[in-house]
C-alpha atoms as a printed R data frame, in Angstrom:
    type eleno elety resid chain resno      x      y       z
1   ATOM     1    CA   UNK     A     1 68.429 78.881 167.884
2   ATOM     2    CA   UNK     A     2 65.560 76.563 166.092
3   ATOM     3    CA   UNK     A     3 64.492 79.420 164.094
4   ATOM     4    CA   UNK     A     4 67.952 80.278 162.783
5   ATOM     5    CA   UNK     A     5 68.256 76.383 161.958
6   ATOM     6    CA   UNK     A     6 65.055 75.953 160.657
7   ATOM     7    CA   UNK     A     7 65.299 79.253 157.814
8   ATOM     8    CA   UNK     A     8 66.362 78.374 154.666
9   ATOM     9    CA   UNK     A     9 64.139 75.184 154.719
10  ATOM    10    CA   UNK     A    10 61.085 76.551 155.744
11  ATOM    11    CA   UNK     A    11 61.277 79.305 153.536
12  ATOM    12    CA   UNK     A    12 61.802 77.016 150.502
13  ATOM    13    CA   UNK     A    13 58.764 75.101 152.126
14  ATOM    14    CA   UNK     A    14 56.676 77.950 152.696
15  ATOM    15    CA   UNK     A    15 57.250 79.736 149.056
16  ATOM    16    CA   UNK     A    16 56.324 76.182 147.370
17  ATOM    17    CA   UNK     A    17 53.313 76.199 150.017
18  ATOM    18    CA   UNK     A    18 52.433 79.503 148.384
19  ATOM    19    CA   UNK     A    19 51.920 77.888 144.686
20  ATOM    20    CA   UNK     A    20 48.557 77.341 142.940
21  ATOM    21    CA   UNK     A    21 47.832 74.141 143.731
22  ATOM    22    CA   UNK     A    22 45.010 73.498 140.851
23  ATOM    23    CA   UNK     A    23 47.332 74.065 138.164
24  ATOM    24    CA   UNK     A    24 48.652 70.869 137.013
25  ATOM    25    CA   UNK     A    25 52.234 69.796 138.292
26  ATOM    26    CA   UNK     A    26 53.385 69.039 134.516
27  ATOM    27    CA   UNK     A    27 52.590 70.801 131.754
28  ATOM    28    CA   UNK     A    28 51.897 69.431 127.855
29  ATOM    29    CA   UNK     A    29 54.812 69.181 125.606
30  ATOM    30    CA   UNK     A    30 55.308 68.106 122.005
31  ATOM    31    CA   UNK     A    31 59.018 68.804 122.454
32  ATOM    32    CA   UNK     A    32 59.760 66.524 125.079
33  ATOM    33    CA   UNK     A    33 61.926 62.921 123.902
34  ATOM    34    CA   UNK     A    34 59.943 59.300 123.584
35  ATOM    35    CA   UNK     A    35 59.977 57.823 126.684
36  ATOM    36    CA   UNK     A    36 58.279 54.371 128.005
37  ATOM    37    CA   UNK     A    37 57.224 52.915 131.332
38  ATOM    38    CA   UNK     A    38 57.789 49.289 131.632
39  ATOM    39    CA   UNK     A    39 58.853 46.994 134.082
40  ATOM    40    CA   UNK     A    40 62.043 46.702 135.023
41  ATOM    41    CA   UNK     A    41 63.337 43.572 133.179
42  ATOM    42    CA   UNK     A    42 61.428 45.080 129.771
43  ATOM    43    CA   UNK     A    43 63.763 48.385 130.484
44  ATOM    44    CA   UNK     A    44 67.065 46.369 130.798
45  ATOM    45    CA   UNK     A    45 67.517 47.044 134.505
46  ATOM    46    CA   UNK     A    46 69.370 44.157 136.166
47  ATOM    47    CA   UNK     A    47 67.408 43.149 139.693
48  ATOM    48    CA   UNK     A    48 69.466 42.647 142.875
49  ATOM    49    CA   UNK     A    49 66.484 43.064 145.496
50  ATOM    50    CA   UNK     A    50 66.790 39.501 146.592
51  ATOM    51    CA   UNK     A    51 70.677 40.013 147.343
52  ATOM    52    CA   UNK     A    52 70.470 43.450 148.817
53  ATOM    53    CA   UNK     A    53 67.777 42.538 150.982
54  ATOM    54    CA   UNK     A    54 70.273 40.380 152.350
55  ATOM    55    CA   UNK     A    55 72.824 42.216 152.984
56  ATOM    56    CA   UNK     A    56 70.925 45.064 154.251
57  ATOM    57    CA   UNK     A    57 68.895 42.877 156.306
58  ATOM    58    CA   UNK     A    58 72.143 41.642 157.892
59  ATOM    59    CA   UNK     A    59 73.805 44.736 158.547
60  ATOM    60    CA   UNK     A    60 70.599 45.853 160.465
61  ATOM    61    CA   UNK     A    61 70.017 43.125 162.626
62  ATOM    62    CA   UNK     A    62 74.174 43.219 163.103
63  ATOM    63    CA   UNK     A    63 73.709 47.663 164.536
64  ATOM    64    CA   UNK     A    64 69.976 47.264 165.670
65  ATOM    65    CA   UNK     A    65 66.619 49.465 164.740
66  ATOM    66    CA   UNK     A    66 67.174 52.925 165.328
67  ATOM    67    CA   UNK     A    67 65.805 54.503 168.320
68  ATOM    68    CA   UNK     A    68 62.232 54.833 168.448
69  ATOM    69    CA   UNK     A    69 62.597 52.985 165.332
70  ATOM    70    CA   UNK     A    70 60.137 49.877 163.853
71  ATOM    71    CA   UNK     A    71 62.325 46.273 164.911
72  ATOM    72    CA   UNK     A    72 62.336 44.905 161.290
73  ATOM    73    CA   UNK     A    73 64.805 45.180 158.311
74  ATOM    74    CA   UNK     A    74 61.373 44.267 156.148
75  ATOM    75    CA   UNK     A    75 59.937 47.969 158.072
76  ATOM    76    CA   UNK     A    76 62.431 49.849 155.756
77  ATOM    77    CA   UNK     A    77 62.642 47.978 152.413
78  ATOM    78    CA   UNK     A    78 59.470 47.457 150.149
79  ATOM    79    CA   UNK     A    79 58.741 44.463 148.811
80  ATOM    80    CA   UNK     A    80 57.318 44.893 145.716
81  ATOM    81    CA   UNK     A    81 54.650 42.095 143.831
82  ATOM    82    CA   UNK     A    82 57.754 41.391 141.459
83  ATOM    83    CA   UNK     A    83 60.594 40.630 144.121
84  ATOM    84    CA   UNK     A    84 61.937 37.150 143.188
85  ATOM    85    CA   UNK     A    85 61.009 34.643 146.170
86  ATOM    86    CA   UNK     A    86 64.378 34.914 149.401
87  ATOM    87    CA   UNK     A    87 65.990 32.350 148.966
88  ATOM    88    CA   UNK     A    88 69.902 31.886 150.251
89  ATOM    89    CA   UNK     A    89 72.577 33.616 146.975
90  ATOM    90    CA   UNK     A    90 76.326 32.203 147.328
91  ATOM    91    CA   UNK     A    91 78.123 35.463 148.305
92  ATOM    92    CA   UNK     A    92 80.758 36.175 145.913
93  ATOM    93    CA   UNK     A    93 84.383 36.742 148.273
94  ATOM    94    CA   UNK     A    94 84.810 40.734 147.721
95  ATOM    95    CA   UNK     A    95 87.537 42.233 147.112
96  ATOM    96    CA   UNK     A    96 89.683 43.997 149.840
97  ATOM    97    CA   UNK     A    97 88.349 47.283 151.704
98  ATOM    98    CA   UNK     A    98 91.055 48.803 151.528
99  ATOM    99    CA   UNK     A    99 91.332 48.565 148.102
100 ATOM   100    CA   UNK     A   100 87.754 51.206 147.563
101 ATOM   101    CA   UNK     A   101 87.383 54.297 147.716
102 ATOM   102    CA   UNK     A   102 83.812 55.458 148.286
103 ATOM   103    CA   UNK     A   103 82.808 59.263 147.335
104 ATOM   104    CA   UNK     A   104 79.265 60.579 147.930
105 ATOM   105    CA   UNK     A   105 78.005 64.083 146.183
106 ATOM   106    CA   UNK     A   106 75.006 65.527 147.929
107 ATOM   107    CA   UNK     A   107 71.715 66.905 146.496
108 ATOM   108    CA   UNK     A   108 70.398 70.116 145.708
109 ATOM   109    CA   UNK     A   109 71.316 73.119 148.672
110 ATOM   110    CA   UNK     A   110 73.431 70.551 150.606
111 ATOM   111    CA   UNK     A   111 75.922 73.122 151.502
112 ATOM   112    CA   UNK     A   112 72.752 74.826 153.322
113 ATOM   113    CA   UNK     A   113 71.098 72.223 155.862
114 ATOM   114    CA   UNK     A   114 70.870 72.950 159.613
115 ATOM   115    CA   UNK     A   115 73.311 72.240 162.054
116 ATOM   116    CA   UNK     A   116 76.417 71.087 159.408
117 ATOM   117    CA   UNK     A   117 74.402 68.737 158.481
118 ATOM   118    CA   UNK     A   118 75.412 66.465 155.429
119 ATOM   119    CA   UNK     A   119 74.072 63.504 153.688
120 ATOM   120    CA   UNK     A   120 74.528 60.339 155.161
121 ATOM   121    CA   UNK     A   121 77.131 62.506 157.216
122 ATOM   122    CA   UNK     A   122 76.779 60.660 160.351
123 ATOM   123    CA   UNK     A   123 76.766 57.468 158.949
124 ATOM   124    CA   UNK     A   124 79.728 58.288 156.715
125 ATOM   125    CA   UNK     A   125 81.622 58.743 160.274
126 ATOM   126    CA   UNK     A   126 80.817 55.899 161.778
127 ATOM   127    CA   UNK     A   127 81.549 53.774 158.325
128 ATOM   128    CA   UNK     A   128 84.958 55.608 158.271
129 ATOM   129    CA   UNK     A   129 85.298 53.973 161.803
130 ATOM   130    CA   UNK     A   130 84.940 50.451 160.703
131 ATOM   131    CA   UNK     A   131 87.538 50.731 157.866
132 ATOM   132    CA   UNK     A   132 85.694 51.997 154.970
133 ATOM   133    CA   UNK     A   133 87.550 54.970 152.963
134 ATOM   134    CA   UNK     A   134 84.608 57.818 152.399
135 ATOM   135    CA   UNK     A   135 85.156 60.977 150.830
136 ATOM   136    CA   UNK     A   136 82.691 63.921 150.275
137 ATOM   137    CA   UNK     A   137 82.394 65.987 147.486
138 ATOM   138    CA   UNK     A   138 80.692 69.566 148.585
139 ATOM   139    CA   UNK     A   139 79.394 71.234 144.810
140 ATOM   140    CA   UNK     A   140 77.607 74.272 145.150
141 ATOM   141    CA   UNK     A   141 74.139 74.330 146.330
142 ATOM   142    CA   UNK     A   142 72.994 76.108 143.659
143 ATOM   143    CA   UNK     A   143 74.725 75.073 140.423
144 ATOM   144    CA   UNK     A   144 73.536 72.943 137.467
145 ATOM   145    CA   UNK     A   145 74.597 69.772 136.592
146 ATOM   146    CA   UNK     A   146 77.982 70.378 134.334
147 ATOM   147    CA   UNK     A   147 79.093 73.628 136.459
148 ATOM   148    CA   UNK     A   148 79.104 71.195 139.285
149 ATOM   149    CA   UNK     A   149 80.531 68.261 137.258
150 ATOM   150    CA   UNK     A   150 83.762 71.295 137.093
151 ATOM   151    CA   UNK     A   151 83.563 70.934 140.723
152 ATOM   152    CA   UNK     A   152 84.254 67.246 141.225
153 ATOM   153    CA   UNK     A   153 86.444 66.994 138.123
154 ATOM   154    CA   UNK     A   154 88.441 70.060 139.714
155 ATOM   155    CA   UNK     A   155 88.402 67.540 143.203
156 ATOM   156    CA   UNK     A   156 89.917 64.453 141.308
157 ATOM   157    CA   UNK     A   157 92.519 66.669 138.971
158 ATOM   158    CA   UNK     A   158 95.608 66.053 141.145
159 ATOM   159    CA   UNK     A   159 94.036 62.620 142.811
160 ATOM   160    CA   UNK     A   160 95.874 59.702 142.047
161 ATOM   161    CA   UNK     A   161 94.175 56.382 140.749
162 ATOM   162    CA   UNK     A   162 96.191 53.404 141.258
163 ATOM   163    CA   UNK     A   163 95.886 50.285 139.734
164 ATOM   164    CA   UNK     A   164 94.437 47.856 142.390
165 ATOM   165    CA   UNK     A   165 91.876 50.767 144.038
166 ATOM   166    CA   UNK     A   166 87.927 50.691 142.639
167 ATOM   167    CA   UNK     A   167 86.946 53.915 142.860
168 ATOM   168    CA   UNK     A   168 82.639 54.177 142.996
169 ATOM   169    CA   UNK     A   169 80.615 57.361 143.411
170 ATOM   170    CA   UNK     A   170 77.244 57.796 145.165
171 ATOM   171    CA   UNK     A   171 75.148 60.558 144.609
172 ATOM   172    CA   UNK     A   172 71.901 61.668 146.747
173 ATOM   173    CA   UNK     A   173 69.373 63.494 144.977
174 ATOM   174    CA   UNK     A   174 70.574 66.125 142.850
175 ATOM   175    CA   UNK     A   175 73.861 64.893 143.714
176 ATOM   176    CA   UNK     A   176 73.343 61.950 140.841
177 ATOM   177    CA   UNK     A   177 72.378 64.650 138.118
178 ATOM   178    CA   UNK     A   178 75.948 65.950 138.937
179 ATOM   179    CA   UNK     A   179 77.822 62.742 138.605
180 ATOM   180    CA   UNK     A   180 76.059 61.602 135.362
181 ATOM   181    CA   UNK     A   181 77.491 65.274 133.774
182 ATOM   182    CA   UNK     A   182 80.757 64.224 135.548
183 ATOM   183    CA   UNK     A   183 80.893 61.148 133.775
184 ATOM   184    CA   UNK     A   184 79.907 62.255 130.722
185 ATOM   185    CA   UNK     A   185 81.670 64.852 130.441
186 ATOM   186    CA   UNK     A   186 84.790 64.478 131.822
187 ATOM   187    CA   UNK     A   187 86.275 61.052 130.348
188 ATOM   188    CA   UNK     A   188 89.528 61.288 131.408
189 ATOM   189    CA   UNK     A   189 88.128 61.290 134.988
190 ATOM   190    CA   UNK     A   190 85.209 58.619 134.031
191 ATOM   191    CA   UNK     A   191 87.453 55.881 132.645
192 ATOM   192    CA   UNK     A   192 88.864 55.692 136.608
193 ATOM   193    CA   UNK     A   193 85.437 55.363 137.940
194 ATOM   194    CA   UNK     A   194 84.326 51.548 138.693
195 ATOM   195    CA   UNK     A   195 80.892 51.835 139.909
196 ATOM   196    CA   UNK     A   196 77.755 54.547 140.653
197 ATOM   197    CA   UNK     A   197 74.993 54.649 142.537
198 ATOM   198    CA   UNK     A   198 71.660 56.444 142.620
199 ATOM   199    CA   UNK     A   199 70.923 56.998 146.117
200 ATOM   200    CA   UNK     A   200 67.209 58.434 145.838
201 ATOM   201    CA   UNK     A   201 68.500 59.671 143.245
202 ATOM   202    CA   UNK     A   202 66.934 62.535 140.939
203 ATOM   203    CA   UNK     A   203 67.920 60.216 137.707
204 ATOM   204    CA   UNK     A   204 64.901 61.697 135.531
205 ATOM   205    CA   UNK     A   205 64.205 65.169 137.392
206 ATOM   206    CA   UNK     A   206 61.545 66.232 139.977
207 ATOM   207    CA   UNK     A   207 58.315 67.324 138.726
208 ATOM   208    CA   UNK     A   208 57.958 69.819 141.850
209 ATOM   209    CA   UNK     A   209 61.021 71.232 140.113
210 ATOM   210    CA   UNK     A   210 58.318 72.586 136.988
211 ATOM   211    CA   UNK     A   211 56.073 73.886 139.472
212 ATOM   212    CA   UNK     A   212 57.399 76.776 141.226
213 ATOM   213    CA   UNK     A   213 59.150 80.473 139.643
214 ATOM   214    CA   UNK     A   214 63.020 80.633 139.903
215 ATOM   215    CA   UNK     A   215 62.303 83.697 142.010
216 ATOM   216    CA   UNK     A   216 61.412 81.786 145.257
217 ATOM   217    CA   UNK     A   217 64.186 78.834 144.723
218 ATOM   218    CA   UNK     A   218 66.905 81.936 144.714
219 ATOM   219    CA   UNK     A   219 64.823 83.836 147.677
220 ATOM   220    CA   UNK     A   220 65.700 80.590 149.882
221 ATOM   221    CA   UNK     A   221 69.522 80.156 148.789
222 ATOM   222    CA   UNK     A   222 69.880 83.833 149.536
223 ATOM   223    CA   UNK     A   223 68.587 83.284 152.771
224 ATOM   224    CA   UNK     A   224 69.989 79.978 153.393
225 ATOM   225    CA   UNK     A   225 73.610 81.264 152.383
226 ATOM   226    CA   UNK     A   226 73.664 78.813 149.809
227 ATOM   227    CA   UNK     A   227 76.778 78.578 146.876
228 ATOM   228    CA   UNK     A   228 74.339 79.038 143.895
229 ATOM   229    CA   UNK     A   229 77.282 78.539 141.462
230 ATOM   230    CA   UNK     A   230 75.664 79.471 137.877
231 ATOM   231    CA   UNK     A   231 71.908 79.734 139.816
232 ATOM   232    CA   UNK     A   232 70.935 76.492 137.205
233 ATOM   233    CA   UNK     A   233 70.512 73.479 139.939
234 ATOM   234    CA   UNK     A   234 66.653 73.608 140.014
235 ATOM   235    CA   UNK     A   235 66.597 74.399 136.394
236 ATOM   236    CA   UNK     A   236 68.294 71.026 136.351
237 ATOM   237    CA   UNK     A   237 65.724 69.288 138.421
238 ATOM   238    CA   UNK     A   238 63.100 69.552 135.324
239 ATOM   239    CA   UNK     A   239 61.930 66.929 133.919
240 ATOM   240    CA   UNK     A   240 61.921 69.110 130.890
241 ATOM   241    CA   UNK     A   241 65.361 70.062 130.962
242 ATOM   242    CA   UNK     A   242 67.110 66.638 132.713
243 ATOM   243    CA   UNK     A   243 65.007 64.148 130.378
244 ATOM   244    CA   UNK     A   244 66.387 64.861 126.786
245 ATOM   245    CA   UNK     A   245 69.582 65.742 128.553
246 ATOM   246    CA   UNK     A   246 69.186 61.612 129.120
247 ATOM   247    CA   UNK     A   247 68.079 60.929 125.686
248 ATOM   248    CA   UNK     A   248 71.082 63.206 124.152
249 ATOM   249    CA   UNK     A   249 73.931 61.918 126.122
250 ATOM   250    CA   UNK     A   250 75.110 58.114 126.404
251 ATOM   251    CA   UNK     A   251 76.430 57.139 129.858
252 ATOM   252    CA   UNK     A   252 79.881 55.537 129.519
253 ATOM   253    CA   UNK     A   253 79.768 51.683 129.125
254 ATOM   254    CA   UNK     A   254 82.131 49.955 131.309
255 ATOM   255    CA   UNK     A   255 80.999 51.632 134.670
256 ATOM   256    CA   UNK     A   256 78.704 49.219 136.520
257 ATOM   257    CA   UNK     A   257 75.283 51.374 137.768
258 ATOM   258    CA   UNK     A   258 73.484 50.388 140.764
259 ATOM   259    CA   UNK     A   259 69.815 52.158 141.886
260 ATOM   260    CA   UNK     A   260 68.281 52.245 145.003
261 ATOM   261    CA   UNK     A   261 64.924 54.475 145.535
262 ATOM   262    CA   UNK     A   262 62.406 55.154 147.926
263 ATOM   263    CA   UNK     A   263 59.101 56.007 148.721
264 ATOM   264    CA   UNK     A   264 56.176 55.590 151.608
265 ATOM   265    CA   UNK     A   265 53.149 56.294 152.081
266 ATOM   266    CA   UNK     A   266 51.582 59.681 153.445
267 ATOM   267    CA   UNK     A   267 51.378 59.288 157.067
268 ATOM   268    CA   UNK     A   268 54.832 57.932 156.183
269 ATOM   269    CA   UNK     A   269 55.982 61.678 154.827
270 ATOM   270    CA   UNK     A   270 57.397 64.851 157.449
271 ATOM   271    CA   UNK     A   271 55.195 67.894 157.414
272 ATOM   272    CA   UNK     A   272 57.733 70.455 155.112
273 ATOM   273    CA   UNK     A   273 57.506 67.622 153.065
274 ATOM   274    CA   UNK     A   274 53.970 66.732 152.614
275 ATOM   275    CA   UNK     A   275 52.656 69.004 149.879
276 ATOM   276    CA   UNK     A   276 55.082 67.966 147.523
277 ATOM   277    CA   UNK     A   277 54.093 64.572 148.371
278 ATOM   278    CA   UNK     A   278 50.673 65.335 147.390
279 ATOM   279    CA   UNK     A   279 51.196 67.153 144.213
280 ATOM   280    CA   UNK     A   280 53.448 63.891 143.043
281 ATOM   281    CA   UNK     A   281 50.216 61.593 144.370
282 ATOM   282    CA   UNK     A   282 48.752 63.826 141.101
283 ATOM   283    CA   UNK     A   283 50.850 61.907 139.190
284 ATOM   284    CA   UNK     A   284 51.863 58.714 141.376
285 ATOM   285    CA   UNK     A   285 51.162 58.457 144.828
286 ATOM   286    CA   UNK     A   286 54.688 56.024 144.851
287 ATOM   287    CA   UNK     A   287 56.696 58.843 145.689
288 ATOM   288    CA   UNK     A   288 59.057 60.713 148.648
289 ATOM   289    CA   UNK     A   289 57.943 63.905 148.943
290 ATOM   290    CA   UNK     A   290 60.528 64.885 146.159
291 ATOM   291    CA   UNK     A   291 60.963 62.442 143.397
292 ATOM   292    CA   UNK     A   292 58.420 60.164 142.395
293 ATOM   293    CA   UNK     A   293 59.381 56.259 142.718
294 ATOM   294    CA   UNK     A   294 60.794 55.270 138.801
295 ATOM   295    CA   UNK     A   295 62.491 58.656 138.222
296 ATOM   296    CA   UNK     A   296 65.174 57.176 140.714
297 ATOM   297    CA   UNK     A   297 66.418 54.445 138.438
298 ATOM   298    CA   UNK     A   298 69.462 55.029 136.648
299 ATOM   299    CA   UNK     A   299 69.327 53.498 132.818
300 ATOM   300    CA   UNK     A   300 71.442 49.939 132.602
301 ATOM   301    CA   UNK     A   301 71.468 50.287 136.266
302 ATOM   302    CA   UNK     A   302 70.876 47.172 139.011
303 ATOM   303    CA   UNK     A   303 68.138 47.666 140.982
304 ATOM   304    CA   UNK     A   304 69.113 47.490 144.884
305 ATOM   305    CA   UNK     A   305 65.490 47.914 146.276
306 ATOM   306    CA   UNK     A   306 62.986 50.650 147.629
307 ATOM   307    CA   UNK     A   307 63.841 52.424 150.625
308 ATOM   308    CA   UNK     A   308 60.570 52.892 152.913
309 ATOM   309    CA   UNK     A   309 60.938 56.754 153.796
310 ATOM   310    CA   UNK     A   310 60.954 60.209 153.098
311 ATOM   311    CA   UNK     A   311 63.387 62.119 150.704
312 ATOM   312    CA   UNK     A   312 64.932 63.600 153.807
313 ATOM   313    CA   UNK     A   313 64.594 60.812 156.481
314 ATOM   314    CA   UNK     A   314 66.796 58.052 154.015
315 ATOM   315    CA   UNK     A   315 69.449 60.323 154.299
316 ATOM   316    CA   UNK     A   316 69.487 63.916 156.026
317 ATOM   317    CA   UNK     A   317 70.349 63.190 160.139
318 ATOM   318    CA   UNK     A   318 67.505 65.843 161.823
319 ATOM   319    CA   UNK     A   319 67.037 63.146 164.857
320 ATOM   320    CA   UNK     A   320 71.060 63.210 165.087
321 ATOM   321    CA   UNK     A   321 72.051 67.028 164.158
322 ATOM   322    CA   UNK     A   322 69.299 68.979 164.329
323 ATOM   323    CA   UNK     A   323 66.998 67.566 166.794
324 ATOM   324    CA   UNK     A   324 64.892 70.761 167.088
325 ATOM   325    CA   UNK     A   325 63.131 70.396 163.846
326 ATOM   326    CA   UNK     A   326 63.467 67.103 164.110
327 ATOM   327    CA   UNK     A   327 60.569 67.033 167.160
328 ATOM   328    CA   UNK     A   328 58.672 69.858 165.005
329 ATOM   329    CA   UNK     A   329 58.390 69.998 161.125
330 ATOM   330    CA   UNK     A   330 60.751 67.520 160.153
331 ATOM   331    CA   UNK     A   331 58.926 64.571 162.131
332 ATOM   332    CA   UNK     A   332 59.133 61.429 159.771
333 ATOM   333    CA   UNK     A   333 63.238 60.766 160.211
334 ATOM   334    CA   UNK     A   334 64.092 58.056 162.181
335 ATOM   335    CA   UNK     A   335 65.530 55.519 159.361
336 ATOM   336    CA   UNK     A   336 68.218 52.972 159.625
337 ATOM   337    CA   UNK     A   337 71.005 55.066 157.533
338 ATOM   338    CA   UNK     A   338 74.028 53.284 158.836
339 ATOM   339    CA   UNK     A   339 72.399 50.135 158.337
340 ATOM   340    CA   UNK     A   340 71.211 51.154 154.490
341 ATOM   341    CA   UNK     A   341 74.467 52.616 153.322
342 ATOM   342    CA   UNK     A   342 76.553 50.295 154.797
343 ATOM   343    CA   UNK     A   343 74.548 47.664 152.975
344 ATOM   344    CA   UNK     A   344 74.642 49.509 149.685
345 ATOM   345    CA   UNK     A   345 79.114 50.136 149.822
346 ATOM   346    CA   UNK     A   346 78.627 46.048 150.611
347 ATOM   347    CA   UNK     A   347 76.660 44.938 147.771
348 ATOM   348    CA   UNK     A   348 78.863 46.811 145.106
349 ATOM   349    CA   UNK     A   349 81.880 46.441 146.651
350 ATOM   350    CA   UNK     A   350 80.777 42.418 146.374
351 ATOM   351    CA   UNK     A   351 79.941 43.301 142.856
352 ATOM   352    CA   UNK     A   352 83.482 44.763 141.569
């Protein structure tokens, strides 16, 4: 049973490990768009960290720490040097919970996770029991941004958009890329969207996608039973593809954007993600094993914070849905996913 559950993910990691570690993770590109790395305020990103930490800690204390987890909410949200000092902020009166619809899109190969696991799935189920209206769009695991954007559009094509309803989209990992393509390619649907969240999202792509040949990924998708779509999903994750796309397409101005990123130290990264962490650490050690922390921030967004967990821990509930893997190769999966997701939904709802 364990070996069957591990197959698609472990094969992908095994193939990744067979790459040439001595080669640079990124190649010299002269045709890349102009880019800058600057503090968030200089980049036009709003700082929402103080209020988000307040909301998250309230939910963490109410729910309690995860089993075998650390006792404080501060253990799961980094406090970088420029985060403003805590202060009691007046909470805005949120709109009625029933009038907000949240829609979540998972990441690359999200349809091949073991044990029927969905990104944030157990948290979605529990929050639905508390009255949250949360929907989940399972796009193709291997489809590119445009291909999966069509699937998202098809999901909405016959849906009603009541005037008194707020629509919030949340993308995890590559799901963020899919949602960005959806918003740009489908203005007739995008006009109904009120907010979008990047949850450890691959906004700028992942440098890891530049390092490995497509044939490795094709093998993993085939053995894992992932829907390949147009087979452009892994390519879409390359910064050499995603950054030019961002440079050429302006996101809709009427939508409120939010970003919740993730990074952690090497000891807090599961073994199956550690090679990715080490490779990305050649560029910046503030990464989650798949993405560097600054590559997860949407343009013109409000920064909610930086989760202290690896890329899988913050969203994929191995400890609940694939216990065998959690005890063997996904060894750093304890994370307060319920409290974190609810804090995101509460913060965004408060901001609408």
